[in-house]
The first five atom37 places (N, CA, C, CB, O) and aatype in JSON, in Angstrom:
{
  "aatype": [12, 18, 19, 10, 13, 10, 6, 19, 16, 10, 14, 6, 10, 0, 2, 14, 0, 16, 12, 3, 0, 10, 8, 8, 10, 6, 1, 10, 13, 19, 7, 19, 0, 7, 19, 16, 2, 16, 1, 10, 10, 5, 2, 16, 6, 3, 14, 1, 19, 12, 10, 10, 6, 19, 15, 15, 1, 0, 6, 10, 10, 6, 19, 19, 1, 5, 0, 3, 10, 2, 10, 3, 2, 19, 11, 16, 1, 9, 17, 7, 13, 16, 10, 10, 6, 16, 14, 15, 19, 10, 14, 15, 0],
  "atom_mask": [
    [1, 1, 1, 1, 1],
    [1, 1, 1, 1, 1],
    [1, 1, 1, 1, 1],
    [1, 1, 1, 1, 1],
    [1, 1, 1, 1, 1],
    [1, 1, 1, 1, 1],
    [1, 1, 1, 1, 1],
    [1, 1, 1, 1, 1],
    [1, 1, 1, 1, 1],
    [1, 1, 1, 1, 1],
    [1, 1, 1, 1, 1],
    [1, 1, 1, 1, 1],
    [1, 1, 1, 1, 1],
    [1, 1, 1, 1, 1],
    [1, 1, 1, 1, 1],
    [1, 1, 1, 1, 1],
    [1, 1, 1, 1, 1],
    [1, 1, 1, 1, 1],
    [1, 1, 1, 1, 1],
    [1, 1, 1, 1, 1],
    [1, 1, 1, 1, 1],
    [1, 1, 1, 1, 1],
    [1, 1, 1, 1, 1],
    [1, 1, 1, 1, 1],
    [1, 1, 1, 1, 1],
    [1, 1, 1, 1, 1],
    [1, 1, 1, 1, 1],
    [1, 1, 1, 1, 1],
    [1, 1, 1, 1, 1],
    [1, 1, 1, 1, 1],
    [1, 1, 1, 0, 1],
    [1, 1, 1, 1, 1],
    [1, 1, 1, 1, 1],
    [1, 1, 1, 0, 1],
    [1, 1, 1, 1, 1],
    [1, 1, 1, 1, 1],
    [1, 1, 1, 1, 1],
    [1, 1, 1, 1, 1],
    [1, 1, 1, 1, 1],
    [1, 1, 1, 1, 1],
    [1, 1, 1, 1, 1],
    [1, 1, 1, 1, 1],
    [1, 1, 1, 1, 1],
    [1, 1, 1, 1, 1],
    [1, 1, 1, 1, 1],
    [1, 1, 1, 1, 1],
    [1, 1, 1, 1, 1],
    [1, 1, 1, 1, 1],
    [1, 1, 1, 1, 1],
    [1, 1, 1, 1, 1],
    [1, 1, 1, 1, 1],
    [1, 1, 1, 1, 1],
    [1, 1, 1, 1, 1],
    [1, 1, 1, 1, 1],
    [1, 1, 1, 1, 1],
    [1, 1, 1, 1, 1],
    [1, 1, 1, 1, 1],
    [1, 1, 1, 1, 1],
    [1, 1, 1, 1, 1],
    [1, 1, 1, 1, 1],
    [1, 1, 1, 1, 1],
    [1, 1, 1, 1, 1],
    [1, 1, 1, 1, 1],
    [1, 1, 1, 1, 1],
    [1, 1, 1, 1, 1],
    [1, 1, 1, 1, 1],
    [1, 1, 1, 1, 1],
    [1, 1, 1, 1, 1],
    [1, 1, 1, 1, 1],
    [1, 1, 1, 1, 1],
    [1, 1, 1, 1, 1],
    [1, 1, 1, 1, 1],
    [1, 1, 1, 1, 1],
    [1, 1, 1, 1, 1],
    [1, 1, 1, 1, 1],
    [1, 1, 1, 1, 1],
    [1, 1, 1, 1, 1],
    [1, 1, 1, 1, 1],
    [1, 1, 1, 1, 1],
    [1, 1, 1, 0, 1],
    [1, 1, 1, 1, 1],
    [1, 1, 1, 1, 1],
    [1, 1, 1, 1, 1],
    [1, 1, 1, 1, 1],
    [1, 1, 1, 1, 1],
    [1, 1, 1, 1, 1],
    [1, 1, 1, 1, 1],
    [1, 1, 1, 1, 1],
    [1, 1, 1, 1, 1],
    [1, 1, 1, 1, 1],
    [1, 1, 1, 1, 1],
    [1, 1, 1, 1, 1],
    [1, 1, 1, 1, 1]
  ],
  "atom_positions": [
    [[35.78, -0.62, 225.34], [35.54, -1.36, 224.12], [36.81, -2.14, 223.79], [35.13, -0.41, 222.96], [37.92, -1.65, 223.98]],
    [[36.62, -3.34, 223.3], [37.73, -4.22, 222.94], [37.61, -4.63, 221.47], [37.76, -5.47, 223.85], [36.51, -4.71, 220.92]],
    [[38.75, -4.89, 220.86], [38.76, -5.39, 219.49], [39.67, -6.61, 219.45], [39.25, -4.28, 218.47], [40.81, -6.58, 219.91]],
    [[39.13, -7.69, 218.89], [39.87, -8.94, 218.74], [40.15, -9.14, 217.26], [39.07, -10.16, 219.33], [39.27, -8.93, 216.42]],
    [[41.36, -9.54, 216.94], [41.72, -9.86, 215.56], [42.15, -11.32, 215.5], [42.86, -8.93, 215.04], [43.03, -11.74, 216.24]],
    [[41.51, -12.07, 214.63], [41.86, -13.46, 214.39], [42.38, -13.55, 212.95], [40.63, -14.43, 214.62], [41.61, -13.39, 212.0]],
    [[43.68, -13.8, 212.81], [44.29, -13.9, 211.49], [44.33, -15.36, 211.08], [45.72, -13.29, 211.49], [44.73, -16.23, 211.85]],
    [[43.91, -15.63, 209.85], [43.91, -16.98, 209.29], [44.71, -16.93, 208.0], [42.44, -17.52, 209.05], [44.37, -16.19, 207.08]],
    [[45.78, -17.73, 207.92], [46.56, -17.84, 206.69], [46.28, -19.21, 206.09], [48.09, -17.63, 206.95], [46.62, -20.23, 206.68]],
    [[45.68, -19.21, 204.92], [45.29, -20.43, 204.23], [46.45, -20.95, 203.39], [44.04, -20.2, 203.36], [47.29, -20.16, 202.96]],
    [[46.5, -22.26, 203.13], [47.58, -22.8, 202.3], [47.44, -22.41, 200.82], [47.62, -24.31, 202.42], [48.41, -22.47, 200.07]],
    [[46.24, -22.03, 200.41], [45.99, -21.61, 199.03], [44.86, -20.59, 199.03], [45.64, -22.84, 198.11], [44.28, -20.32, 200.08]],
    [[44.56, -20.04, 197.89], [43.47, -19.07, 197.81], [42.17, -19.71, 198.27], [43.33, -18.53, 196.37], [41.92, -20.89, 198.03]],
    [[41.35, -18.91, 198.92], [40.1, -19.41, 199.48], [39.13, -19.79, 198.36], [39.46, -18.35, 200.41], [38.91, -19.03, 197.42]],
    [[38.55, -20.98, 198.5], [37.51, -21.41, 197.58], [36.16, -21.11, 198.23], [37.65, -22.94, 197.22], [36.14, -20.7, 199.39]],
    [[35.05, -21.31, 197.53], [33.74, -20.99, 198.12], [33.46, -21.72, 199.45], [32.66, -21.34, 197.14], [32.86, -21.13, 200.35]],
    [[33.87, -22.96, 199.58], [33.63, -23.7, 200.83], [34.43, -23.08, 201.99], [34.01, -25.2, 200.67], [33.93, -22.99, 203.11]],
    [[35.65, -22.67, 201.71], [36.48, -22.03, 202.75], [35.87, -20.7, 203.16], [37.92, -21.82, 202.24], [35.82, -20.38, 204.35]],
    [[35.4, -19.92, 202.2], [34.77, -18.64, 202.52], [33.5, -18.86, 203.32], [34.46, -17.86, 201.23], [33.21, -18.08, 204.24]],
    [[32.73, -19.89, 203.0], [31.54, -20.2, 203.78], [31.91, -20.5, 205.23], [30.78, -21.39, 203.17], [31.23, -20.06, 206.16]],
    [[33.0, -21.26, 205.42], [33.46, -21.6, 206.78], [33.89, -20.34, 207.53], [34.62, -22.6, 206.72], [33.59, -20.21, 208.72]],
    [[34.57, -19.43, 206.87], [35.0, -18.19, 207.52], [33.8, -17.31, 207.87], [35.98, -17.42, 206.62], [33.77, -16.69, 208.94]],
    [[32.83, -17.25, 206.98], [31.63, -16.46, 207.28], [30.84, -17.12, 208.43], [30.73, -16.34, 206.02], [30.22, -16.42, 209.23]],
    [[30.86, -18.45, 208.5], [30.2, -19.14, 209.61], [30.89, -18.77, 210.93], [30.21, -20.68, 209.39], [30.22, -18.51, 211.93]],
    [[32.22, -18.76, 210.93], [32.97, -18.37, 212.13], [32.61, -16.94, 212.53], [34.49, -18.5, 211.9], [32.43, -16.65, 213.71]],
    [[32.5, -16.07, 211.55], [32.12, -14.67, 211.81], [30.73, -14.61, 212.46], [32.14, -13.85, 210.5], [30.52, -13.86, 213.41]],
    [[29.79, -15.4, 211.94], [28.43, -15.41, 212.49], [28.38, -15.98, 213.91], [27.5, -16.22, 211.58], [27.52, -15.6, 214.7]],
    [[29.32, -16.89, 214.24], [29.36, -17.43, 215.61], [29.62, -16.32, 216.62], [30.44, -18.52, 215.72], [29.06, -16.33, 217.71]],
    [[30.47, -15.38, 216.27], [30.78, -14.28, 217.18], [29.58, -13.36, 217.37], [31.95, -13.48, 216.66], [29.43, -12.76, 218.44]],
    [[28.72, -13.25, 216.36], [27.55, -12.38, 216.48], [26.66, -12.85, 217.63], [26.75, -12.37, 215.16], [26.0, -12.02, 218.26]],
    [[26.64, -14.15, 217.91], [25.81, -14.68, 218.99], [26.42, -14.57, 220.37], [0.0, 0.0, 0.0], [25.78, -14.94, 221.36]],
    [[27.65, -14.07, 220.48], [28.33, -13.95, 221.77], [27.9, -12.66, 222.46], [29.88, -13.98, 221.6], [27.89, -11.59, 221.85]],
    [[27.54, -12.78, 223.74], [27.11, -11.6, 224.5], [28.19, -10.53, 224.49], [26.76, -12.0, 225.96], [29.37, -10.81, 224.73]],
    [[27.79, -9.3, 224.23], [28.71, -8.17, 224.25], [29.34, -7.83, 222.91], [0.0, 0.0, 0.0], [29.93, -6.76, 222.77]],
    [[29.23, -8.72, 221.92], [29.81, -8.43, 220.6], [28.96, -7.38, 219.91], [29.92, -9.72, 219.74], [27.74, -7.51, 219.82]],
    [[29.62, -6.33, 219.41], [28.9, -5.23, 218.77], [29.11, -5.19, 217.26], [29.34, -3.93, 219.37], [28.29, -4.6, 216.55]],
    [[30.18, -5.8, 216.76], [30.47, -5.71, 215.33], [31.47, -6.79, 214.94], [31.01, -4.3, 214.96], [32.37, -7.12, 215.71]],
    [[31.31, -7.34, 213.74], [32.3, -8.27, 213.18], [32.54, -7.88, 211.72], [31.82, -9.76, 213.29], [31.63, -7.41, 211.03]],
    [[33.78, -8.08, 211.27], [34.12, -7.85, 209.86], [35.14, -8.88, 209.43], [34.66, -6.4, 209.64], [36.05, -9.22, 210.19]],
    [[34.99, -9.38, 208.21], [35.95, -10.3, 207.63], [36.72, -9.54, 206.56], [35.24, -11.56, 207.03], [36.13, -8.99, 205.63]],
    [[38.04, -9.51, 206.7], [38.9, -8.75, 205.79], [39.85, -9.7, 205.07], [39.7, -7.67, 206.57], [40.23, -10.74, 205.6]],
    [[40.25, -9.32, 203.84], [41.22, -10.09, 203.08], [42.41, -9.21, 202.79], [40.6, -10.65, 201.76], [42.25, -8.05, 202.38]],
    [[43.61, -9.73, 202.99], [44.84, -8.99, 202.78], [44.98, -8.63, 201.3], [46.05, -9.79, 203.26], [44.76, -9.48, 200.43]],
    [[45.34, -7.39, 201.0], [45.46, -6.95, 199.61], [46.75, -7.43, 198.96], [45.39, -5.44, 199.54], [46.82, -7.53, 197.74]],
    [[47.77, -7.74, 199.76], [49.04, -8.21, 199.2], [49.11, -9.73, 199.11], [50.19, -7.7, 200.03], [49.76, -10.27, 198.22]],
    [[48.45, -10.42, 200.03], [48.43, -11.88, 200.03], [47.0, -12.33, 200.3], [49.42, -12.48, 201.09], [46.59, -12.39, 201.46]],
    [[46.22, -12.63, 199.27], [44.81, -12.96, 199.45], [44.54, -14.25, 200.21], [44.15, -13.04, 198.12], [43.39, -14.57, 200.5]],
    [[45.6, -15.0, 200.55], [45.43, -16.19, 201.38], [45.23, -15.81, 202.85], [46.64, -17.12, 201.24], [44.77, -16.63, 203.65]],
    [[45.57, -14.56, 203.19], [45.51, -14.09, 204.58], [44.18, -13.38, 204.8], [46.7, -13.15, 204.9], [43.86, -12.39, 204.14]],
    [[43.4, -13.9, 205.75], [42.11, -13.32, 206.11], [42.2, -12.85, 207.56], [40.94, -14.36, 205.92], [42.93, -13.42, 208.37]],
    [[41.45, -11.82, 207.87], [41.46, -11.26, 209.22], [40.01, -11.07, 209.66], [42.24, -9.9, 209.28], [39.23, -10.38, 209.0]],
    [[39.66, -11.69, 210.78], [38.34, -11.51, 211.36], [38.48, -10.5, 212.49], [37.73, -12.87, 211.87], [39.23, -10.73, 213.44]],
    [[37.77, -9.38, 212.38], [37.79, -8.33, 213.39], [36.49, -8.4, 214.17], [37.98, -6.92, 212.74], [35.4, -8.38, 213.6]],
    [[36.6, -8.48, 215.5], [35.42, -8.58, 216.37], [35.5, -7.48, 217.42], [35.33, -9.99, 217.03], [36.44, -7.45, 218.22]],
    [[34.52, -6.58, 217.42], [34.44, -5.53, 218.45], [33.46, -5.99, 219.51], [34.01, -4.16, 217.83], [32.41, -6.55, 219.21]],
    [[33.81, -5.74, 220.78], [32.94, -6.19, 221.86], [33.09, -5.3, 223.09], [33.25, -7.65, 222.23], [34.04, -4.53, 223.21]],
    [[32.11, -5.44, 223.98], [32.17, -4.71, 225.25], [32.96, -5.48, 226.31], [30.74, -4.42, 225.77], [33.26, -4.93, 227.36]],
    [[33.29, -6.74, 226.04], [34.05, -7.57, 226.98], [35.27, -8.15, 226.26], [33.17, -8.71, 227.58], [35.23, -8.37, 225.05]],
    [[36.32, -8.4, 226.99], [37.54, -8.99, 226.44], [37.27, -10.44, 226.04], [38.71, -8.91, 227.48], [36.82, -11.23, 226.87]],
    [[37.54, -10.8, 224.8], [37.27, -12.14, 224.29], [38.54, -12.96, 224.04], [36.48, -12.05, 223.01], [38.45, -14.12, 223.62]],
    [[39.7, -12.39, 224.27], [40.96, -13.04, 223.92], [41.1, -14.42, 224.55], [42.12, -12.16, 224.34], [41.43, -15.38, 223.86]],
    [[40.87, -14.54, 225.85], [41.04, -15.83, 226.51], [40.01, -16.86, 226.05], [40.95, -15.66, 228.02], [40.32, -18.05, 225.96]],
    [[38.81, -16.41, 225.76], [37.77, -17.31, 225.26], [38.2, -17.93, 223.94], [36.43, -16.57, 225.09], [38.06, -19.13, 223.73]],
    [[38.73, -17.1, 223.05], [39.16, -17.58, 221.74], [40.41, -18.44, 221.87], [39.42, -16.41, 220.8], [40.54, -19.44, 221.16]],
    [[41.32, -18.09, 222.76], [42.52, -18.91, 222.96], [42.17, -20.32, 223.44], [43.47, -18.24, 223.96], [42.9, -21.27, 223.14]],
    [[41.1, -20.46, 224.18], [40.69, -21.77, 224.68], [39.98, -22.6, 223.62], [39.79, -21.61, 225.89], [39.85, -23.81, 223.77]],
    [[39.51, -21.96, 222.55], [38.82, -22.68, 221.47], [39.84, -23.48, 220.65], [38.03, -21.7, 220.56], [41.0, -23.07, 220.54]],
    [[39.41, -24.58, 220.09], [40.28, -25.41, 219.26], [40.27, -24.86, 217.85], [39.83, -26.89, 219.27], [39.35, -25.12, 217.08]],
    [[41.3, -24.08, 217.5], [41.4, -23.49, 216.17], [42.47, -24.16, 215.32], [41.67, -22.0, 216.28], [42.88, -23.62, 214.29]],
    [[42.93, -25.33, 215.76], [43.96, -26.03, 215.01], [43.34, -26.7, 213.78], [44.66, -27.07, 215.9], [42.54, -27.63, 213.89]],
    [[43.74, -26.21, 212.62], [43.25, -26.74, 211.36], [44.44, -27.16, 210.52], [42.38, -25.69, 210.6], [45.48, -26.51, 210.53]],
    [[44.3, -28.25, 209.79], [45.4, -28.73, 208.95], [45.82, -27.67, 207.94], [45.0, -30.02, 208.23], [44.99, -27.13, 207.22]],
    [[47.12, -27.39, 207.89], [47.72, -26.47, 206.93], [47.2, -25.03, 207.03], [47.47, -26.97, 205.55], [47.36, -24.26, 206.09]],
    [[46.58, -24.67, 208.15], [46.08, -23.31, 208.34], [46.78, -22.7, 209.55], [44.53, -23.3, 208.52], [46.75, -23.27, 210.64]],
    [[47.38, -21.56, 209.35], [48.06, -20.85, 210.44], [47.1, -19.82, 211.01], [49.38, -20.17, 209.94], [46.47, -19.08, 210.27]],
    [[46.98, -19.78, 212.34], [46.12, -18.79, 212.98], [46.92, -18.0, 214.01], [44.89, -19.46, 213.65], [47.81, -18.54, 214.67]],
    [[46.59, -16.74, 214.14], [47.15, -15.88, 215.19], [46.03, -15.03, 215.73], [48.33, -14.99, 214.65], [45.09, -14.7, 215.0]],
    [[46.12, -14.68, 217.02], [45.06, -13.93, 217.67], [45.68, -12.76, 218.43], [44.24, -14.84, 218.64], [46.69, -12.9, 219.11]],
    [[45.04, -11.58, 218.29], [45.45, -10.4, 219.04], [44.23, -9.78, 219.68], [46.17, -9.38, 218.14], [43.13, -9.81, 219.12]],
    [[44.42, -9.22, 220.86], [43.36, -8.47, 221.53], [43.84, -7.05, 221.79], [0.0, 0.0, 0.0], [44.98, -6.84, 222.2]],
    [[42.96, -6.09, 221.56], [43.3, -4.68, 221.74], [42.2, -3.99, 222.55], [43.49, -3.97, 220.38], [41.04, -4.4, 222.51]],
    [[42.58, -2.95, 223.28], [41.64, -2.08, 223.95], [41.52, -0.82, 223.12], [42.1, -1.76, 225.41], [42.53, -0.23, 222.72]],
    [[40.3, -0.4, 222.85], [40.06, 0.82, 222.08], [40.37, 2.02, 222.98], [38.59, 0.87, 221.56], [39.76, 2.18, 224.03]],
    [[41.31, 2.85, 222.55], [41.72, 3.99, 223.35], [40.85, 5.21, 223.12], [43.15, 4.33, 223.06], [40.68, 6.04, 224.01]],
    [[40.3, 5.34, 221.93], [39.43, 6.47, 221.66], [38.4, 6.07, 220.62], [40.24, 7.7, 221.18], [38.59, 5.12, 219.86]],
    [[37.32, 6.8, 220.6], [36.24, 6.53, 219.65], [36.69, 6.96, 218.25], [34.93, 7.26, 220.06], [37.2, 8.07, 218.08]],
    [[36.5, 6.09, 217.25], [36.92, 6.48, 215.9], [36.17, 7.71, 215.4], [36.7, 5.32, 214.93], [34.99, 7.91, 215.71]],
    [[36.87, 8.53, 214.64], [36.25, 9.7, 214.04], [35.4, 9.27, 212.85], [37.32, 10.75, 213.61], [35.78, 8.37, 212.1]],
    [[34.28, 9.91, 212.69], [33.42, 9.66, 211.54], [33.54, 10.86, 210.63], [31.93, 9.4, 211.97], [33.17, 11.97, 210.98]],
    [[34.07, 10.61, 209.43], [34.28, 11.69, 208.48], [33.02, 11.87, 207.63], [35.52, 11.42, 207.59], [32.35, 10.89, 207.31]],
    [[32.71, 13.1, 207.27], [31.54, 13.31, 206.4], [31.76, 12.67, 205.05], [31.23, 14.82, 206.24], [32.88, 12.68, 204.53]],
    [[30.7, 12.12, 204.48], [30.83, 11.51, 203.15], [30.84, 12.61, 202.09], [29.67, 10.51, 202.88], [30.19, 13.64, 202.23]],
    [[31.59, 12.34, 201.05], [31.74, 13.37, 199.98], [30.58, 13.32, 199.01], [33.06, 13.17, 199.21], [30.54, 14.1, 198.06]]
  ]
}
C-alpha cells in the first residue's frame, strides 16, 4: 500500500472557488486505478496549507510529478510513502 501527500500552500485563505478546485482535484484521484482512499486536510496552525492524502495499491508519485501543478502564487510539494503496517483500529467510546 502506498500513500501520496500533495501539499498546497495558498497565498491567502481558501475561498469557496478554491475549495471547489481542491475537491475537484481530490475527485480526480478517485478515478485513478488502484486508488483506495482520498482525504483533504487543512493545517490547524496555518489554514492556507491544505494536504491531499491519497492511498493506493500502486505508487503514484511519478504520475503526479509529471502533471502540471504550477499555479500562480501557489506552492506545491509532493511526498510518496510506503505503508509499513496496517493502521490499528481503536474501539469507539
